[in-house]
N, C-alpha and C positions, 0 to 999 in steps of 0.2 A: 504493500500500500504506500510505503514511503517513496517509491519511485515515480508513481503516476503524477502526483502534483508537479514534480520537477519536469516531467515530460510535457505536461499540459502547458507549462510556462512557455515552452518553445513552440508547441502546436498552436497556441492561441496568441502568440506574440505577433502583432501586426508588422513590426519591423522585420521579423524573420519571414513571414509569409509574403510580404509585399516587396521584399528586397530583391533587386535584380543583380546584386553583386555576388557572383559565384564564389569569390574568395571568402566572403563572410559566411555564406551558407556552408562552404566546405569546412571551415574551421569548426562550426557548430556540429556538423554531421560527424566529423572525425572525433570530436570530443565524446559525442554520444556513442560512437562505435567503441572507443576505448572503454567506456563505462558499461558497454554491452546493453545498450537500450535498443528498442526497435527504431530503424532508420528510415529516412525519406530519401535514401540514396538513389532509388530508381528515378525519382523525380529530378534529382540533380543531374543524372546522366542524360535524361531526355532534354533538360534545359540547356546543358552545356553543348549537346550535340546539335541542337536546333538553333542555338544562338549564333550570331555572326562572329562572336569572339573565337569560336572553335578552341575552347580550352581543353586541349587533348590531354594535358596532365591530369585534369580533373576527371575526364572520362576514364582514364586508366586507373586512377586511384580509386574511384567509386566502384569500378568493376572488381578491383582487388578486394575492397571491403566486403563486397557481396559474394566473394569467392566465385566470381563468374568464370566460366570456362567455355571455350569454343569447342563444341562437340566435333568439329571437323579436324581439330588438332590431331586426334588419333589417326585419322585417315592420312594426314600429311606425314605423320611419323612413319606409318607403313610405307608411304611412297619413298621417303628417305632411305629406309632400310632396304627396300627392294632395289632401288636404283644404285644406292651406295651402301652395299651390304656391310661395310666396315664400320659404319657409324655406331658409336658407343653411346648408349643412353643410360647406362648404369641401371638398366631396367630389363630384366629378363626372367620374369616370373612365369612359372608354368600354369598359372591360373587361367581358366577359360571364362568366356563370357565377356561381351563387349563392354557392358556397364562397369564391371569390376576393373577392367583395364583402364577405362576412362577415369574412374575414381582413383586408381593407383597413380596414373600419370599426373593428375591434378594434385594429389597429395605430395608427390615428389617435387613438383614445381613450387608449391607454396611452402613446403618444408625447407627447400634449399634457399628460398628468398627470405625466410624468417619474417620479421616484422615489416619488411619492405614490400608492401602490397602492390605498389605501382610497378615494381620490377617484375612481379609475378605475371601481371598482364602483359608487360613488355616482352617477357620471355615467350609467351604464347604467340604473340605477333611475329617475333623473329623466327620461331619454328615454322610458322606458316609461310613466311617469305623464303626461308631456306628450301622448303619443299617445292615452292614454285620455281625457284632458280634451278634446282637439281633436275627438275622435269624438263625445263626449256633450254637450259645451258649447262649440261652435266660437265663440260670441260672446265668450268670454274672450280670444280672440286677435285681436280686431278692432284694426285700425291697428297691427299688429305685423308687420314684414317679416322680421326675423331673430330667432332665439332664441339668445342666447349663454349656453350652459349653465354655463360656468365662472363668469360674472359672477352668474348666479342662485345658484350655490352660495356664492359670496362674500357675497352679501347675506343668504342664509339663515344663514350663520355669524355675520354681524353682528347678526342678530336674536337669536341665542343669547348675544351678548356682554352682554346686560342682566343675566345671572345668572352670568357668568364673564368672564375676560379672556384675551387672548392665545391660545395654542394650546388652552387649555381649551375655548374656544367651539367650535372646529372638532372637538375630541374629542367634545363633547356632541352636536353635530350628527350625527356619525357613529354615535353610540349611540342615536339616535332609532329607534324601531321603524318598519317600513315604513309602517304605518298613520299614525303621527304625521308622518312625512316627507311622505307624500302629502297629509295635511291641511294642513300648512304651505305646501306648494307651491300648493295650491288657494286658500288664503286670499290668498297673494301675487298670484296671477293675477286673482282676482276683485275685489281691492281691499277685501275685508272686513276690518274691524278684528279683531285677535286678540291674545292674550297668551300667554306661555309660563309655565306654572306647574310647580312641583316637587311630586312625590308620592313617598311612601315606598314602596319595593319591599318587599313582605312576605316575600320569599324570602331576601334577603341584607342587609336593613336599610340599603340604599343609596338615595339619592334618584334618581328618574327624572324625565324631563321630559315634559310633556304640552302639546299645542297646543289651545287652546280658543278659541271665538268670544268676541267682546266681550260682557261681562256688564253693564258700566256704564261711563259716561263717565269716572268717577274711576279705574277699574281700568285702562282703556286709556291714559289720560293719564299715570298713574304709570309704566306700562311704557314709553311713548314717552319720558318724561322721563329714565329711566335710560339709554336709548340716546343721547339728545341730550347728556348730560353727558360721554359718552366721545368723541363725534364720530368722524371717520374714523380708523381704526387705533387705536381706544380712546383717542383724544385727549380730554382733559377740556375741556368748554366752560364757561367762567366764566359766572356768572349776571349778567344785565344787564336793565335795565328798558327795553323797547322802547316808543317813543312810540305812544300810542293816539289814535284820533280824538277830537275834543273832546266828542262826544256821550257817550263812554264814561267821561270823566273824572268822578271823584267818585262813581261807582256801584260799590260794593264787589262786588256780585254779578257785574258784567261784568268787573271787574278780576280776580276770582278765576277766572272762566271762561277768560280769556286766559292766566293763569298756568298753569292746568291743561293748556292745549294745548301747553305747551312741549315741543318735540321731535317733534311729530306731522308737521309739514310737512317737516322734514329727513328723517324716516323715509319719508314718502310719496314724496319726490323720489328717494331712493335706490332704492326699490322700482320706481317707474315707469321710472327710468333704466336699471335692470338688465334690465327687460323690453323696452326699446326702444319704449316706448309714446309715441304722439304724438296730438294732437287730431285729430278728424275733419276731413278736407279739408286737412290740414296741407301735404302735398306740392304740391297744386294751388295753394295760396296762395304757397308759396315760389317756384313757377314764375312767378307773376305779378310778384313782386318782381324776380326775376332777369331778367325780360323788360325791365324799366325801367332796370336799372343795368348797369354793366360786368362785375360779378361779385360773388360772396360769398366772403369769407375766413373760414374756420372752422378754428381751430387753425392748423396748418401746411399746410392744404389749401385749394385754390381751386376754386370752381365758376364757370366762365366763362359769359358771356352766350350764347355760341354753343350751349349745350345747348338753349336754347329754340327754336333753329332746327332742331335735329336731332330733337327730341322734343316731343310735345304735352304739355299740362298734365296730362292724365289718364293719360299713358303710364306703364306699370309700370316701364320702364327708367329713367325720370327719377327716380321715387321711390327706386329702388335706388341711384342715384348719390348722392342727398342722404343717404340712410340710411347708405351706406357711409362718407361723410365724418363723420357724427355718431358712427359706431361707432369711429372712431379716438380718440375721447375716452375715456380709461380710467376716469374717475371718474363714476359714474352720476348723482350729484346735480349735478355741473357740467354734464353733458350735458343735464339737464332745464332748467337755467337758460338754456342755449344755445337750446333749443327755445322757451322762453318769450320770449327775445329775438327770435327769428325771427318768432314770432307777433305781438309788438308791432310789428315792422317792417312786417309785412303789413297790420295794422290801420291803422297810420298812413299808409301809402302808399295804401291803398284809400280812406281817409276824407278825405284832404286832396289834392285834385287839383293844388294849387299846388306841391307838392314835386316837384322835378326831380332825378332820380337819374342822368340821362344822363351816362355817362363816369365815374361814381363807383364805387369798390370799397367795399362795406360790410364792415367788419371787425367781426364779431360778438363776438369776444373783447374788443376794446376797448370795445364797448358794455357788456358785462357788467362789465368792470373799472371803467368809469366809474360804473355804477350802484352798485357796491360802495363807491366813494369817496363818492358822494352820500349813501348810506345811513349810513355811518360818521360823516360830518360832521353830518348832520341829527339823528342819534340821540345826538350828543355822547358817543360811546364813546371812552374814554380810550385812549391809545396802549398802555398796559400791558395792558388788556383785549383790545385788538385783537391784540397779539402772542401772547396765550395762546388766542385763539379764531379763529385763521386756519385755515381748512379747505382743502379741495381747490382747487387752482389759485389759491391765495392769496385766496380769497373768505372773508369773515367768516362763521362758522358761524351767526350770528344772522340773516344775510340768507337763508341756506339754510332757516332755520326760520321764515321769514315767509310769511304767506298770500299767494297771488298777487294777489287783488283788493283794492280799497279805496284810500283816500288814502295809506296807508302800506304798501301791498302791493308785492311785487316787480315786478309789471307796471308800476306807477306809477313806480318808480325806473328801470326799464328804458326807459320812454317818455321820461323826462326825460334820461336818458343819451343816447338816440338824438337828442333835440332838440339837446343840446350838440354831439354829433358832426356834426350837419347844420346847425349854426348857426341854429336856429329860436328866435325870441324867446319870452319869457314861458313858459319851460319849468318854472318853479317851481310853477305851478298846475295842471300836468297831472295828471289822475287817470284810472286805467284800471279800469273795472268789468267783471268777467267774469261773464256770466250762466250 
């Protein structure tokens, strides 16, 4: 009985019933939801959908409070599994019955999102878009075994951080229209360059965000540069001059072009890492390295040589084993450096028959850390700058933002680090060119 007078206060409050301010209504509804009262959320959803404001954040949040679920999501999941059988959903129950499967999928989504109800709705949206793309453009998912939706959302939010910071970036992501959200996801999957622009909403004089394809090199470079200055978790990356090849020295146009590219490789590695993307034939090459050594240490996990006796180089189960270990790395840009380090190892082992790995355990983390030390020393980066530009896993943000190929590329530093690790002489002159 004590609850109803409190609810009647809101039901009969003329300022609430007559208010056209969705933000005010949302605050009241969210408070009632926390207190577990009966909600008017359905009306909020209808109002926000039909209003010219198109408050998509409120639509998603209201749907999350109501535990809404799109019944077609299960069909889309089936489509992903059929077309891309390697997709991992962490959901393989032998239960039968369509309704029970829908309930289980919804429970997994809401449990993984916790109290973030808006993200639960966003997750369902992204699953639907992924299924659409995998049906119409399956080539976008080449060399991808698992799709981590949570990490994709995290990277999408980081893309929004160029125009906002902290929680505002996530709020702006949630307020993207379904079309803009779908466009951003497609650009990320396809690898196409894109920028996020602000446009004035003619209905409420508020700025809205739009995802557009790359119009010019300068525009994309400026957008990537904004992201690079913040680094992971909006960390600011100090400016530093990275050494360039001798042929580029003294040429203003080349120096300007290199400066314009600041932030683009850091951004590219974050996107590829979030998508679990690897080079073609990557897992087969890792198998060949593992066949010649005692094992591979990646993070706190170990891949033993015995896997090559149990599985063939092209076996899907082996690829899943390697990919599972890489997925334990939470930072997408660090994951990509680990992939690059493994690629350098495979190239070196295949190209030099004198290298004997028998009985050795290759610690990929140590190779990446050694490459980072060589990079900092060679580029003469001061300790003060290093302290302010340390990114994920203790790696310098400027190394993350370095192109893979060339004399001063990340692959070159990784090759030299591997040479130090294996006590190979003349590692100072190693160069790794990627075609």
